[in-house]
N, C-alpha and C positions, 0 to 999 in steps of 0.2 A: 897275110898281113895288111895289104893294101885294103881289104875289107874291113878290118878291125880299124885301122887308122882313119878311114872314111867314116866309120859307125862314131868314133870318139870325136872327130871334127863336128858332124851332125850333132851329136848331144851338146857338146860345148856350145855350139851357135844357137841352139834351141834354148839352152839355159840362159845364155847373155840376152837373147831376144825377149825371152819371157820376162827377165829381171829388168831390162831396159824399159820395156813396154809396162810393167807394174809399176815403176818409179815414174814414168811419163803420166799414168792415169792417176797416180796420186798427187803428182804435182797439179795437173790440170783440175782436179776437183778439189784441190787444197782449199780449205774454209779461210778465207781472208777478210774479216769483219774491218769495217771502217772504225775509226777511231771513238765515234759515239753513235749510238742508235737510239731512237726514241721508239720505245715500245709501247707507250700509250699515248695519244694525241693529248696535247696540253689542253686543260680547260681548268678554269678557276672554280674549284668546289671546296665548300668548307666542310669539315669531316665532323664536326662535333667535338673535337678536342681543341684544348685552350690552355692557356696557362693555368697551372695548380691541378691538372689532371695529372692521373699515373696511366703509364704504358706499360704492359707486360709482353716481353719479346722472349721467344725461345730461338736458340740457334741449334741446328742439329745437322751433322754430316752425316747422310744415311748410307754412304759406301755402297752406292747404286744396288743396294739391298742383296750384295753378293759377297760383303765382307764380313759376316757373321764369326762366332768365334770359333768354327771349324775349319777357316779357311785361313791361308796364307797369301802373299803377292809376290810376284816375281821381281818387281821393283825394289822391293824391301829384303831380298835374299831368300825369298820362299821359291815356289815353283809354279804356283797358281796364277791364273789371268781371270777366270771366270766365277760364277756363283756355281754352287753344287748342281743345281737343277732349276728348271722352269718353277717346279713345285716349292723348292726352297726360297727361290727369289719372292714369290707370291707370299708365303709364309712370313718371310721376314717383311715385307711390304705391309701386309696386314696388322703385323704387331708394331710397327713403328708408327703406322696410321692411327691404330688405337692409342698409342701414348699420346701422341700430338692432340688427339681429341681430348684425351683425359685431361690434359694440361690446359687446353682452352684458351692459349695465349693470344693477345691482340693480334700480333704479327709474328709468323715463325719465318725463320730464315733457313733455308734448305741447301745444303751441297752435294753434289754428287746425286743429281736426280737423273735416271736416264729416259729417255723417250723411245729409243728403238735401237738397241745395242746388243751384240752379240753375247756379251760377257754378262747380260742379265736375261738371256733367253729372249730377247726382244718384248718384255713385258714394258708396257707404257705406264711408266710409275707417275709421271706427270698428268697424265689423265684420269689415273686412279685418284691420286689427290684432288684433283679438280671435282670430281663426282662424288668424293668422300665428304667434300666440305661445300655444299652448294650455297650456303649462306654467306660464302667468302670468296673473294677474287683470288686466282692464283696467277702470279707472273712469272714468266720463265726467260733466263738469258743464256743464250747458247755459249758454251765455252770448249765444246769438243766435238768436233763433226770430221770423222776420218771413215774413208770407206773400208778401209781393210788395215788393221795393226799387225803386221806379221810375226810380231814376238809374243811369248816365247815359241820357239818353233815347233816345239812337240805338240802345242795346245795355244795357239795365237789368240790373241784377245778378240781379233776379228773386227767387225764394224763397231763404231762408236758415235753415239749421239745422246749428248748430256749437257748439263749445265748447273745454273743456279735457279732455285725456286723461291717464292715468297707468297706465303698466306696470309692475307691481311682482311681484317674485319672492317677497316676503315678504308674508303676509295681514295686513291691518291690522286692528285692532279694530274701527274706525269710519271712515267717509270723511264730510266735511261741506262743503257748498257755501255760503260766505257771499257775500252779496251786497256789492259795493262802493258807498259812497256817492257822490253826484254824479251829477247828470244834465244833458244838454244840453238845449236849447230844446225846448218841449212836441211840436212836429211833428218836429223833427229825432231826438229820443229814439224816436219811433215807428218808425223805420227804423233805428235805430243799436243797437249793442251793449248787452246789460245785464252789464256786467263783473262777474266775479266772481272769488274765489279757492277752490281746492279743497285741505283738508287731509287729509292721511292721517295716521292716529294709530295707532302700533304700540306694544303694550304689551312692556315689558322687563322682565327679572327684577330684583326688589327694589323693585318699585313704581314704577320710572322709565318715562318715556314719551320715544318719539321722533316728533317732528312734522316732518312735511315739507308744504312748502305749495308748490302749483303755481299761478302768477300770470300775469295777461297786461293790464298796465295800459293806460288809454285813451292814444290816440295822436294823435287829430284834434283835441282841444279847444285851440284858439288861444290861448295866453298859459296854457296849463297850469291852468285853473280847476277842473276835474273833477278832475286829478291831485292837486291840493292836499288836495281831501277824502280820496283815495285813501291818499295817503301818511299823513295823520294816523291814518286807520284803522288802517293797518299798524302804525304806531309805537305804537299804543294796544293793537293784538293782542298784538305782541312783548312788551310790558310785562306784560300779563295772563297770557300762556302760560308765559314763560320763567321758570324757577325753577331749583333745585338737582337737582330730579328729572326736568327735562325738557331734551331736547337739540332744538333747533328751526333748521330749515334752509328758507329761502325761495329759490324758484327760478324762472326763467321767463324772460318778456319783459318788462323793466321800462320800455321806451320812455322811458328816461332815460339820459343818459352816464353811464357806470360808470368810465371811466376818467380820472383827473386828468393823466395824461400827454398824452392827445389834447387835453384843454381847454389845457393849457399850451402846446401845440404849434399851436395853431389860428392860421391864418392870417387877420390883418384883413381881408383881402380876401374870404374865404370867408362866403359866407352859408348858414347852417345851415337846413335844413328845418324848418318850425315843429313838426313833430312830435316833434322831439329837444328835451327839457327837460334842466335840470340838476337833479341831486338836492338836496333839502332840507338845509341843513348840519345840523340838528337832529334827524335822521330815525334814526340808528343809537343804539340803547341802549348802555350802557358795555360796551366790549371786544367788541363784535360786530364780524365781519370779512366783507370782500367776498372772494369767490372768482371770478375770470375770468382769462383768458387775456389780456395786454395786448398781444400780436403778432399776433392774429388778429381781423379785423373781423367781427362777427356780423350785421351787417344791411347792407343796400344801398338806396338810395333807389329808389323806382318810377317817378321821373318820366319814365323812357325804358327800354327793354330793356337788359340789362346787358351793358356793355362794359369789362372792368377799365381803371381809370384815367381813366373819364369819369363814372362815377356816383359820387355821394357814398357813402362807407362810413363806419361808426364801431360802436362795443361797447355793446350795450344788453342782452346776454343774459348770464345769469351767476347766482350763488349769494351769498347773505347768510347767514352761520352764525353761532350763538351761542358764547360764550366757551368752553364745556366741549367744543369740536369743534375737532380738528386738521385743518387743512387739509394733506393730504398731497400732493396733486398738481392742477393744473388744465389742461387742453388744449383749445383750440378747433380746428376742424378746417375747413380752409379748402377747403371743396367748389366754390368758384367759382360759388356762388350757381345751381349747374346744375339743381336740382329745387324750390328755394325761395328766398324772398327773404332767408332767415335761413341763417347758419351753425350747427351744433350746437356744443355746449360740454360737456365732461365733467368732472367733479370726483370725486376720491377723498377721502372724509372718514373720520376715525378719532373715535369714540366714548370721549372721556378717560374 
């Protein structure tokens, strides 16, 4: 009995020591970015854009090239946390890259693009995009950097190195990363994303500026508590940045319902996934406009692999533009969630 008891005590102490050591390691290596980071040194460069020009933007959450239609995700009620394989990651990446090349937008805003993550089998998706479009610049803003995510226990997500990307035809004068406010509980935040937005600033003739923001708001805060802080930040940012000399565009994955039509048509018996929240009624500054395609669903629920008609679908991807910009056209692309759990949205805008 003494030997058994000693063995049990040894095992318990070893487990506690390992767990404590692991938490200490994660805490010490936790990514804690400052409120603002300059990604590109500021320099006054005229882009060739001016009032009267049109700009084509594409937004695409590529789901780290691992959330194709055959996958689910444990945070949505599924069981999976990684891509099917390295080969499947590369297949998804190649097809997504081909679509972006085909659309040939002036500026492409990308969410969930990995540098070196276990979930995407360490495929450097950022470098792939950079080399696939040598005629453009790609800027990257880190929003996920964790040495090891230990859940789900059977097949943990592992290391995470990911963020926002922007492919641009025009050279910005500077690019800034802004840390979004709001945190999850202490332990959860150590393994969660450090949400941010990336602002690309372009100098235009006559002292004007074009500011394009790439964002990916929180999804898994029940009740939308964190998102309330983020929305307040965005509201204040828009008020500070927008004036008569600035054109302002915010685009990406809002993780909020963008379509009032879908809200009006909601079946009372349908239970929405908790990651879907409604936009605050007081978010928009005066005369700001939404640009999204009301006919194409942009995201599907990942509680199960995708089968059309079985998974919940809605619209959370699109653009918000200032009053001095005309929305020429908006088009969503129904790609059947073949290579990502999101569908891309393209918008043609005219600088008045």
